Legacy VTK file of the C-alpha trace (Angstrom):
# vtk DataFile Version 3.0
C-alpha trace
ASCII
DATASET POLYDATA
POINTS 316 float
-30.095 -25.076 4.960
-33.734 -23.942 5.295
-34.137 -22.961 1.639
-36.676 -25.095 -0.214
-35.617 -26.134 -3.699
-37.995 -27.035 -6.474
-35.946 -30.110 -7.356
-33.269 -32.008 -5.461
-31.311 -34.721 -7.260
-29.329 -37.264 -5.264
-26.303 -38.391 -7.255
-24.391 -36.393 -9.868
-23.885 -39.090 -12.466
-25.250 -39.059 -16.042
-28.897 -39.551 -15.001
-28.690 -36.932 -12.261
-27.007 -34.334 -14.445
-29.454 -35.034 -17.290
-32.431 -34.613 -14.945
-31.065 -31.262 -13.779
-30.278 -29.951 -17.255
-33.502 -31.123 -18.887
-35.519 -29.633 -16.008
-33.678 -26.324 -16.309
-34.138 -26.299 -20.081
-37.897 -26.734 -19.588
-38.018 -23.722 -17.270
-37.533 -25.130 -13.788
-35.353 -23.175 -11.378
-33.946 -23.770 -7.870
-32.336 -27.093 -8.697
-29.675 -28.707 -6.512
-27.495 -31.737 -7.224
-26.253 -33.591 -4.133
-23.129 -35.721 -4.583
-21.391 -37.602 -1.776
-18.015 -37.723 -3.566
-15.692 -34.852 -4.357
-16.835 -34.503 -7.978
-19.563 -35.552 -10.383
-19.551 -38.972 -12.082
-17.615 -40.672 -9.293
-18.351 -44.145 -10.715
-16.705 -43.279 -14.034
-13.736 -41.724 -12.239
-13.211 -44.675 -9.896
-14.173 -47.750 -11.885
-13.262 -46.861 -15.488
-9.635 -47.282 -16.401
-7.866 -44.427 -18.199
-8.836 -44.140 -21.877
-11.643 -46.676 -21.431
-13.963 -46.634 -24.423
-17.427 -45.247 -23.606
-20.140 -45.994 -26.170
-23.664 -44.664 -26.555
-24.757 -48.216 -27.457
-23.683 -49.903 -24.221
-23.207 -53.679 -24.612
-24.696 -53.362 -28.105
-27.947 -51.942 -26.711
-29.196 -49.388 -29.244
-30.636 -46.331 -27.514
-32.088 -43.308 -29.308
-31.546 -40.179 -27.224
-34.799 -38.344 -26.433
-33.692 -35.111 -24.839
-31.572 -32.047 -25.565
-28.253 -33.608 -24.505
-26.198 -34.813 -27.471
-23.967 -37.593 -26.176
-21.537 -39.392 -28.514
-19.036 -42.254 -28.294
-15.774 -41.366 -26.621
-13.404 -42.247 -23.809
-13.469 -41.913 -20.042
-11.693 -38.562 -20.319
-13.866 -37.106 -23.098
-17.026 -38.236 -21.283
-16.003 -36.507 -18.050
-15.127 -33.379 -20.031
-18.537 -33.552 -21.719
-20.318 -33.525 -18.355
-17.995 -30.777 -17.068
-19.143 -28.577 -19.935
-22.814 -29.374 -19.354
-22.540 -28.297 -15.729
-20.553 -25.177 -16.646
-23.233 -24.050 -19.083
-26.238 -24.323 -16.786
-27.213 -22.363 -13.683
-27.768 -24.978 -11.001
-26.186 -25.797 -7.680
-23.841 -28.764 -7.264
-23.062 -29.724 -3.675
-20.268 -32.246 -3.368
-19.187 -34.078 -0.192
-22.895 -34.266 0.671
-24.136 -37.725 1.587
-27.880 -38.158 1.938
-28.936 -40.296 4.890
-32.685 -40.468 4.420
-35.635 -38.897 2.591
-39.001 -38.286 4.231
-42.183 -36.404 3.267
-42.402 -32.858 4.595
-45.070 -30.157 4.034
-46.054 -30.980 0.464
-42.522 -31.978 -0.478
-39.568 -33.732 1.077
-36.964 -33.349 3.768
-33.581 -34.670 2.630
-31.549 -35.479 5.701
-27.784 -34.958 5.445
-24.973 -34.764 7.984
-25.472 -31.619 10.022
-28.965 -30.712 8.835
-31.602 -31.043 6.148
-32.421 -29.810 2.659
-36.008 -29.347 1.504
-37.433 -29.818 -1.988
-40.773 -30.166 -3.734
-39.510 -33.059 -5.871
-36.658 -35.521 -5.378
-34.909 -37.780 -7.884
-32.642 -40.581 -6.616
-29.910 -41.431 -9.135
-27.356 -43.172 -6.935
-25.588 -45.937 -8.839
-25.026 -49.591 -8.136
-21.233 -49.348 -8.397
-21.168 -46.938 -5.505
-21.652 -50.105 -3.467
-19.624 -52.870 -5.164
-20.714 -56.469 -4.784
-18.680 -58.471 -2.318
-18.261 -62.251 -2.348
-20.449 -64.521 -0.243
-17.462 -65.841 1.696
-15.796 -63.782 4.406
-12.922 -61.447 3.611
-10.581 -61.624 6.656
-10.076 -58.154 8.167
-6.310 -58.755 8.119
-6.476 -58.793 4.286
-8.163 -55.394 3.928
-5.021 -53.951 2.331
-4.803 -56.905 -0.085
-8.407 -56.967 -1.340
-9.753 -54.193 -3.576
-12.549 -53.285 -5.991
-10.595 -50.867 -8.226
-7.019 -50.631 -9.519
-6.054 -47.696 -7.318
-3.807 -49.689 -4.962
-2.038 -51.795 -7.604
1.679 -51.414 -8.158
4.149 -53.052 -10.535
5.553 -56.560 -10.421
2.804 -57.935 -8.193
1.053 -61.281 -8.361
-2.587 -60.279 -8.815
-5.848 -62.149 -9.269
-8.812 -60.381 -10.865
-12.175 -61.983 -10.088
-15.117 -61.518 -12.455
-16.238 -62.003 -16.034
-17.698 -58.682 -17.148
-16.204 -55.718 -18.949
-14.581 -54.208 -15.859
-12.883 -57.476 -14.860
-11.477 -57.961 -18.355
-10.307 -54.367 -18.614
-8.616 -54.578 -15.213
-6.825 -57.810 -16.159
-5.666 -56.477 -19.533
-4.520 -53.198 -17.980
-2.475 -55.006 -15.323
-1.140 -57.729 -17.633
2.465 -57.383 -18.774
3.333 -55.223 -15.771
2.289 -57.837 -13.234
1.709 -61.582 -12.956
-2.042 -61.563 -13.548
-4.651 -64.313 -13.267
-8.277 -63.799 -14.297
-10.643 -66.040 -12.330
-14.198 -66.568 -13.585
-16.761 -69.199 -12.690
-17.859 -69.646 -16.307
-16.011 -70.863 -19.418
-16.670 -67.833 -21.663
-17.109 -64.072 -21.343
-20.530 -63.690 -22.952
-21.451 -60.646 -20.848
-18.492 -58.607 -22.117
-18.541 -56.446 -25.232
-16.824 -57.799 -28.382
-13.808 -55.492 -28.048
-13.074 -56.735 -24.557
-13.644 -60.348 -25.579
-11.007 -59.924 -28.277
-8.625 -58.157 -25.895
-8.760 -60.881 -23.255
-8.393 -63.638 -25.853
-5.224 -61.924 -27.087
-3.970 -61.474 -23.505
-4.441 -65.197 -22.895
-2.686 -66.113 -26.159
0.297 -63.877 -25.426
0.389 -65.076 -21.790
0.015 -61.551 -20.440
-2.924 -62.906 -18.417
-3.429 -66.453 -17.106
-7.006 -67.791 -17.391
-8.573 -69.621 -14.479
-12.048 -70.390 -15.810
-14.925 -72.578 -14.602
-13.461 -72.058 -11.139
-15.282 -71.221 -7.921
-13.630 -69.527 -4.948
-14.912 -70.747 -1.590
-12.757 -68.811 0.849
-9.798 -66.573 1.669
-7.112 -66.892 4.311
-4.159 -64.814 5.416
-0.923 -66.629 4.665
2.103 -64.695 5.911
0.376 -61.408 5.098
-0.674 -62.468 1.583
-4.095 -63.509 0.284
-4.509 -67.264 0.062
-7.394 -68.131 -2.274
-9.116 -71.467 -1.655
-10.964 -73.050 -4.582
-13.897 -75.467 -4.596
-11.700 -78.370 -5.751
-9.611 -78.061 -2.598
-6.600 -76.393 -4.227
-5.292 -72.944 -3.329
-3.040 -70.166 -4.611
-1.482 -67.163 -2.904
-1.522 -63.623 -4.328
-0.157 -60.210 -3.430
-3.468 -58.613 -4.313
-7.047 -59.495 -5.237
-9.288 -57.271 -7.380
-13.012 -58.039 -7.287
-15.012 -56.811 -10.293
-18.315 -58.594 -9.757
-20.767 -55.746 -10.202
-22.666 -53.593 -7.775
-25.773 -53.788 -5.642
-28.832 -51.637 -5.169
-28.558 -49.666 -1.893
-31.613 -51.377 -0.403
-31.130 -50.014 3.102
-31.316 -46.422 1.905
-34.360 -47.102 -0.290
-36.207 -48.894 2.489
-35.492 -46.183 5.063
-36.944 -43.655 2.622
-40.089 -45.742 2.033
-39.294 -46.700 -1.577
-40.614 -50.136 -2.454
-38.377 -52.711 -4.158
-39.014 -55.814 -6.244
-36.458 -58.201 -7.759
-33.561 -56.092 -6.520
-34.764 -52.829 -8.081
-36.881 -49.901 -6.869
-40.490 -50.082 -8.063
-41.493 -47.234 -10.393
-44.015 -46.377 -13.103
-43.381 -45.415 -16.733
-42.284 -41.938 -15.637
-39.841 -43.394 -13.021
-42.019 -42.160 -10.158
-41.882 -44.477 -7.141
-44.729 -45.497 -4.836
-44.226 -42.068 -3.207
-45.675 -39.247 -5.315
-43.008 -36.715 -6.261
-40.129 -39.087 -5.509
-38.414 -40.566 -8.570
-35.558 -42.950 -9.384
-33.315 -42.890 -12.452
-30.141 -44.331 -13.922
-28.532 -47.701 -13.391
-30.294 -48.217 -10.050
-33.394 -48.981 -12.161
-31.620 -51.456 -14.463
-30.686 -55.105 -14.073
-26.940 -54.580 -14.438
-26.592 -50.820 -14.893
-24.064 -49.055 -17.037
-25.951 -47.382 -19.905
-25.262 -43.656 -19.930
-27.737 -43.126 -22.782
-30.571 -44.738 -20.823
-29.724 -42.565 -17.838
-29.954 -39.453 -20.007
-33.367 -40.574 -21.279
-34.578 -41.206 -17.743
-33.675 -37.629 -16.838
-35.576 -36.280 -19.839
-38.685 -38.354 -19.047
-38.710 -37.283 -15.395
-38.206 -33.596 -16.196
-41.108 -33.619 -18.670
-43.393 -35.420 -16.255
-42.681 -32.994 -13.414
-43.171 -29.927 -15.617
-46.489 -31.225 -16.968
-47.843 -32.129 -13.549
-46.697 -29.274 -11.311
LINES 1 317
316 0 1 2 3 4 5 6 7 8 9 10 11 12 13 14 15 16 17 18 19 20 21 22 23 24 25 26 27 28 29 30 31 32 33 34 35 36 37 38 39 40 41 42 43 44 45 46 47 48 49 50 51 52 53 54 55 56 57 58 59 60 61 62 63 64 65 66 67 68 69 70 71 72 73 74 75 76 77 78 79 80 81 82 83 84 85 86 87 88 89 90 91 92 93 94 95 96 97 98 99 100 101 102 103 104 105 106 107 108 109 110 111 112 113 114 115 116 117 118 119 120 121 122 123 124 125 126 127 128 129 130 131 132 133 134 135 136 137 138 139 140 141 142 143 144 145 146 147 148 149 150 151 152 153 154 155 156 157 158 159 160 161 162 163 164 165 166 167 168 169 170 171 172 173 174 175 176 177 178 179 180 181 182 183 184 185 186 187 188 189 190 191 192 193 194 195 196 197 198 199 200 201 202 203 204 205 206 207 208 209 210 211 212 213 214 215 216 217 218 219 220 221 222 223 224 225 226 227 228 229 230 231 232 233 234 235 236 237 238 239 240 241 242 243 244 245 246 247 248 249 250 251 252 253 254 255 256 257 258 259 260 261 262 263 264 265 266 267 268 269 270 271 272 273 274 275 276 277 278 279 280 281 282 283 284 285 286 287 288 289 290 291 292 293 294 295 296 297 298 299 300 301 302 303 304 305 306 307 308 309 310 311 312 313 314 315
């Protein structure tokens, strides 16, 4: 516990792994990756459906890769395998089941406080993602419905009446995946799915046409109630419907409490950083989808890692 690392990276997603590998490639040693889940890339494992397409150009956003990591289009499974191989080929420490509580300056570096002790490092990079903390609706979710309301597909069975709430790629993919095996409704407050990629837009249009998924568009939910153990959804027009299960896919939020407790400034829902992703605290960086408006681009996360590694090496 008392060993001081050169670099500690909080979060073992694409940006975190890229930061570690690019730093190692440039000659840095004593690197540790801290991941609160049981494996790397927990967001991809939890929130991507099986065989989900994973593109370098996320949402049509063209990104030229800057570093040594050659990432290509693939699927959920091939992407996880890709990162498995990267970690296998480099000598760095990955600590799973390690949740960071707070970061504070300590003797020319940082103390990273975890359950049961602390880890020390000269530099720290925070790459925790937004989807690690999914957005919840503004209205109250009754505690009695905790087994009926979810943010992934893990609890879904067959033959259930399910409502998916959201209008992005994840919501569409969840609805399409569940359609045909369940009675599925997709509820979205807008009339079109402009935020989704073209493939998903086509898929949901086909699901609507074939009646595998029922659209409920331009519709606002104002509340939930427990009706005989099921989830009763109340809409703004005063009507209601009852479902076996609700799946919310309405994005994720920046973990503001953690950032604030560590002294990292925020503006407009994102941590403040310079062109090298260094925060207001010298030696403390942020990377990945926590720095982006909506998150999601693996390629951008890889580039963040490359930029941070180069900046640290040049300024040590």
